Every structure is written in C-alpha cells, then in structure tokens.
N, C-alpha and C positions, 0 to 999 in steps of 0.2 A: 461428530461435530467439532473435531479437532481443527485448529487453524481458521475458525470462522468467528467473526465478531457477532455478538448478540445485541448490538446496538446499545441502548441504555442499560441493559441487564449484563453487559459484558464485564467480566471481572479481571480482564487483562489490561495491561498498560500498552498504549499505542504509540507513545512517544516518550522521550527522555523527560520532557516537561511534565507529563502526567506522573512519572516516577517521583519527581521532586515533591509532589503533593501527597504521596503515599504516607499513611500514618507513621510508618517506620522511618521515613526519610525527612519528613517535614521538620524544619528548624534544627536540623542536625549538621548543616553545612553553612558556611559564611556567605552572605550575600555579596556579590562582586560589585554592586553599584555603590558609588561614593555617597550620593544623596538619593537614596531609593524613594521613588514616588509611587510605588505600587500600593494599592489599597490592601491587597493580600499578597504577601511575599513568602515563598517557601523557605527562604534562607534566613538565618538569624542576623541581627544588626549589632547586638552587643551581648555580653556574657549573660545578662539577665534573660535574654530572649532565647538563648541556646538550650537545646535539649541534648542529653547524652544518649548515645546509641551504642549498644553492645557491639563490640568489634566482630563477633561471630555473625550477628544479624547483618551488619554492613557487608561483610564478605559474601554472605549468601545473596544479598540483593544485587551486588555488583556482578555476580555470575550470570544474572538474567539480562543484564544490560548488553545490547549489541556491542561488540568489540570496537566498532568504528566510532562509537560515541566518546571514547576516552583514548588518550595516547597510552600505549602499553608501558612506557617508562615514567608515567606520571606518578609522583609521590602521592601516597594515600592522604596526606595532610593538605594537599593543594585544594583551593576552593574550586567549586564547580561553576563554570560560566554558563549563563543563560544564552539561548539562541538569540541572535540579533533582533528578531522580530519582537522580543519581549523587553527590550531595553528602552 
C-alpha cells in the first residue's frame, strides 16, 4: 500500500499547506500577512501566539518536505510564505 492515498484515513501530508497545520509545525513560524484575515492561520502573529519547536524536530520535518518547496540557500529563520491562493 506504499505511495497510495487512503482518502480521509490517509496519514500523509499531500501539500506544503497541510504540513503547516501539522501539530509539530502549527504556530511555530511567523505569518507573512500584514493584516491576516484568516479565521484559522497556521502561523503566529505575535510572541504570545508563537509556539517553540525543538530544532531537532524541525530538521526532521524539513527532511520530508519536497526540495522544490524551499530554496536551498534559505536561512532557517526566514518566514514561510503561503501559496498565493491562500492570501
């Protein structure tokens, strides 16, 4: 059953946007919108909203993200930008 989606039972991430909502990633990166209007936003908007993520966990998550989603020279502290369809 490798490489097959199990519909609603699937435990794999299908897009970078789904990864943003993963419990290990949610609210661990800064939202890139100046006046965010999203009812539910995976990024934090101020320090009170931010969650800390163990760097070892973050490095493990980033290994499963397709390389074409991020620039290879991108600093680890740079904010993650949402796809334009979510802005």
